[in-house]
C-alpha positions as CSV (number, residue, x, y, z in Angstrom):
1,M,30.9,-4.7,34.7
2,A,30.9,-6.7,38.0
3,D,27.3,-6.0,38.9
4,E,25.8,-6.8,35.5
5,Y,25.6,-9.6,33.1
6,T,24.1,-10.1,29.6
7,R,21.5,-12.8,29.0
8,E,20.0,-13.4,25.6
9,G,21.3,-10.0,24.3
10,Q,19.8,-8.1,27.3
11,L,21.6,-6.2,30.0
12,M,20.1,-7.3,33.2
13,S,20.8,-7.0,36.9
14,P,21.4,-10.1,38.9
15,A,19.3,-8.7,41.7
16,R,16.2,-9.2,39.6
17,P,14.7,-12.7,40.3
18,L,14.1,-14.8,37.3
19,T,10.4,-15.9,36.9
20,G,8.4,-18.6,35.4
21,G,10.1,-20.3,32.5
22,E,13.2,-18.1,32.9
23,E,14.5,-19.7,36.0
24,K,14.3,-23.1,34.2
25,G,16.0,-21.8,31.1
26,V,12.7,-22.0,29.1
27,R,11.3,-19.2,27.0
28,P,7.8,-18.0,28.1
29,R,5.0,-19.1,25.8
30,R,4.2,-16.4,23.3
31,G,0.8,-17.7,22.1
32,R,-1.5,-15.8,19.9
33,P,-1.9,-12.2,20.6
34,P,-5.1,-11.0,22.0
35,A,-7.8,-9.8,19.6
36,A,-7.6,-6.2,20.6
37,A,-3.7,-6.4,19.9
38,A,-4.1,-8.2,16.6
39,G,-6.8,-5.4,15.6
40,D,-4.3,-2.7,16.5
41,V,-1.6,-4.4,14.4
42,E,-3.8,-4.5,11.4
43,R,-4.8,-0.9,11.8
44,R,-1.3,0.2,12.0
45,I,-0.4,-1.8,8.8
46,L,-3.5,-0.2,6.8
47,D,-2.8,3.2,8.3
48,A,0.8,3.0,7.1
49,A,-0.2,1.5,3.6
50,S,-2.7,4.2,3.1
51,T,-0.1,6.9,3.7
52,L,2.5,5.5,1.6
53,F,0.2,4.8,-1.3
54,L,-1.0,8.4,-1.3
55,E,2.5,9.8,-1.0
56,R,4.4,7.4,-3.4
57,G,1.8,5.8,-5.5
58,F,1.3,2.0,-5.8
59,A,4.3,1.1,-8.0
60,R,6.8,2.9,-5.7
61,T,5.5,1.5,-2.4
62,T,6.8,-1.8,-1.3
63,L,5.7,-4.2,1.5
64,D,9.0,-3.6,3.2
65,H,8.2,0.2,3.4
66,V,4.9,-0.7,4.9
67,A,6.3,-2.9,7.5
68,E,8.8,-0.4,8.5
69,T,6.3,2.5,8.7
70,A,3.9,0.3,10.6
71,Q,6.6,-0.7,13.0
72,T,5.7,-4.3,12.5
73,G,7.6,-7.5,11.3
74,K,7.6,-8.6,7.8
75,T,6.3,-12.0,8.8
76,T,3.2,-10.3,10.5
77,L,2.6,-8.3,7.5
78,Y,2.9,-11.1,5.0
79,G,0.7,-13.2,7.2
80,R,-2.1,-10.9,6.7
81,F,-1.5,-9.5,3.2
82,A,0.5,-11.9,1.0
83,T,0.8,-9.4,-2.0
84,K,0.8,-5.7,-2.3
85,E,-2.3,-6.0,-4.4
86,L,-4.3,-7.5,-1.6
87,L,-3.0,-4.8,0.8
88,F,-4.1,-2.1,-1.5
89,A,-7.6,-3.7,-1.8
90,A,-8.0,-3.8,1.8
91,V,-6.8,0.0,2.1
92,V,-9.4,0.9,-0.5
93,A,-12.2,-1.0,1.1
94,R,-11.5,0.3,4.6
95,D,-11.1,3.9,3.5
96,T,-14.3,3.9,1.4
97,Q,-16.2,2.2,4.2
98,S,-14.9,4.8,6.6
99,L,-16.3,7.5,4.5
100,T,-19.8,6.3,4.4
101,A,-19.7,5.3,8.0
102,R,-19.1,9.0,8.9
103,I,-22.7,9.5,8.3
104,G,-24.0,6.0,8.6
105,A,-26.8,4.3,6.5
106,P,-29.2,6.9,5.2
107,Q,-32.1,7.5,7.5
108,Y,-34.6,9.8,5.7
109,D,-38.3,10.3,5.7
110,G,-40.4,11.4,2.9
111,P,-40.7,10.4,-0.8
112,K,-38.0,8.3,-2.4
113,Q,-36.8,11.3,-4.7
114,S,-36.3,13.4,-1.6
115,R,-34.5,10.7,0.1
116,L,-32.4,10.1,-3.1
117,E,-31.5,13.7,-3.4
118,Q,-30.4,14.1,0.3
119,A,-28.3,10.8,0.1
120,G,-26.6,11.9,-3.1
121,I,-25.6,15.4,-1.9
122,E,-24.2,13.9,1.3
123,L,-22.3,11.3,-0.7
124,A,-20.9,14.0,-2.9
125,D,-19.8,15.8,0.2
126,I,-17.9,13.0,1.6
127,T,-16.3,11.8,-1.6
128,L,-15.3,15.0,-3.2
129,T,-12.6,15.6,-0.8
130,K,-8.7,15.8,-1.1
131,D,-8.2,12.4,0.4
132,S,-10.9,10.5,-1.4
133,I,-9.7,11.9,-4.9
134,A,-6.1,11.2,-4.0
135,L,-7.0,7.5,-3.4
136,M,-9.0,7.4,-6.7
137,R,-6.0,8.7,-8.5
138,V,-3.7,6.0,-6.9
139,T,-6.1,3.4,-8.0
140,S,-6.2,4.7,-11.7
141,A,-2.6,5.8,-12.0
142,D,-1.0,2.3,-12.7
143,A,-4.1,0.9,-14.6
144,E,-2.0,0.1,-17.5
145,T,0.8,-1.8,-15.6
146,F,-1.7,-3.2,-13.0
147,P,-5.1,-3.5,-14.6
148,G,-6.4,-5.9,-12.0
149,L,-5.5,-3.5,-9.3
150,A,-7.4,-0.6,-11.0
151,Q,-10.4,-2.8,-11.7
152,E,-10.6,-4.0,-8.2
153,G,-10.1,-0.6,-6.6
154,F,-12.8,0.8,-8.8
155,R,-15.2,-2.1,-8.0
156,I,-14.8,-1.5,-4.3
157,G,-15.2,2.2,-4.3
158,F,-18.2,2.1,-6.8
159,S,-19.9,-0.8,-4.8
160,E,-19.8,1.2,-1.6
161,C,-21.2,4.2,-3.2
162,A,-24.0,2.4,-4.9
163,R,-24.7,0.6,-1.7
164,Y,-25.1,3.8,0.2
165,I,-27.6,5.2,-2.4
166,A,-29.5,1.8,-2.4
167,H,-30.2,2.2,1.2
168,A,-31.8,5.6,0.7
169,L,-34.0,4.2,-2.1
170,A,-35.1,0.9,-0.6
171,D,-38.3,0.5,1.4
172,D,-36.4,-1.4,4.2
173,D,-32.9,-2.9,4.8
174,S,-33.6,-6.4,3.6
175,D,-31.6,-8.0,1.1
176,A,-34.6,-8.3,-1.3
177,A,-35.4,-4.5,-1.0
178,L,-31.8,-3.6,-1.6
179,A,-31.4,-5.8,-4.6
180,A,-34.6,-4.3,-6.2
181,V,-33.1,-0.8,-6.3
182,S,-29.5,-1.8,-6.9
183,E,-29.5,-1.1,-10.5
184,A,-31.1,2.4,-10.1
185,A,-28.5,3.2,-7.5
186,R,-25.5,2.2,-9.7
187,R,-27.1,4.4,-12.5
188,F,-27.4,7.4,-10.0
189,V,-23.7,7.2,-9.2
190,E,-22.8,6.9,-12.7
191,L,-25.0,9.9,-13.9
192,A,-24.8,12.2,-10.9
193,L,-21.4,11.7,-9.4
194,H,-19.0,10.2,-11.9
195,P,-18.8,13.3,-14.1
196,L,-17.8,15.3,-11.0
197,Y,-15.1,12.8,-10.1
198,M,-13.6,13.3,-13.6
199,H,-13.4,17.0,-13.1
200,A,-11.8,16.4,-9.6
201,F,-9.1,14.0,-11.2
202,F,-7.9,17.0,-13.4
203,G,-7.7,19.5,-10.5
204,A,-11.0,21.3,-10.5
205,D,-11.8,23.1,-7.2
206,L,-13.4,20.5,-4.8
207,A,-15.6,23.1,-3.0
208,G,-16.9,24.2,-6.4
209,L,-17.6,20.6,-7.4
210,R,-19.5,20.0,-4.2
211,A,-21.7,23.1,-5.1
212,R,-22.3,21.7,-8.5
213,A,-23.5,18.4,-6.9
214,R,-26.5,20.3,-5.5
215,I,-27.5,21.1,-9.0
216,A,-26.6,17.9,-10.6
217,V,-28.3,15.5,-8.0
218,P,-31.7,17.1,-8.3
219,Q,-31.5,16.9,-12.1
220,V,-30.7,13.3,-12.1
221,A,-32.8,12.0,-9.3
222,P,-36.2,12.0,-11.2
223,V,-34.6,10.0,-14.1
224,V,-33.4,7.4,-11.6
225,I,-36.8,7.4,-9.8
226,E,-38.4,6.3,-13.2
227,M,-36.1,3.3,-13.2
228,L,-37.5,1.8,-10.0
229,P,-39.6,-1.2,-10.1
230,K,-43.4,-0.2,-9.9
């Protein structure tokens, strides 16, 4: 067409004045994206990966699928997550942390046993949900083929749950105080919550399991309190 021309693959009007580097035939400098833009890219990648892992499982999800769903370039994706295993670990860490962040670090008054029971019930309420159990299933589904993946997914999820309980048990938020109760916090998660998660894996009603947590947690709490350093 007489009133239009193509420049670098784009249809442009000659009436538009060229600016900056364009009028000299030089590409504008791209530079590094602003921090906010970089954070948005990573969020889109993790959102896309989380959705695909839950829908397809780990084995059937590829990094190409993730890049396409996140609407980002493969170079950008691989620059942040070189392997699918690293991406999955990041998804597990983010999703687990977002669960506990919904209610924040426990802020309870009263005796330690009372604080432990409140934290345990709240943790059961935020982990015995459809999305949380689905993520746990993805982590364990390919354990035989990808044992490192399953171990890392379990480590991240378990550590976050134990950390949450430790904050309820500790006298303060110092590293020393948290370390002093860390073993007791781990045992609480193993005794009070893991049996419920196993039932959830095999399709038990989640609302019913959350109700059972209100029985199991007070039963386990006194045992764990006895484990604390005197």
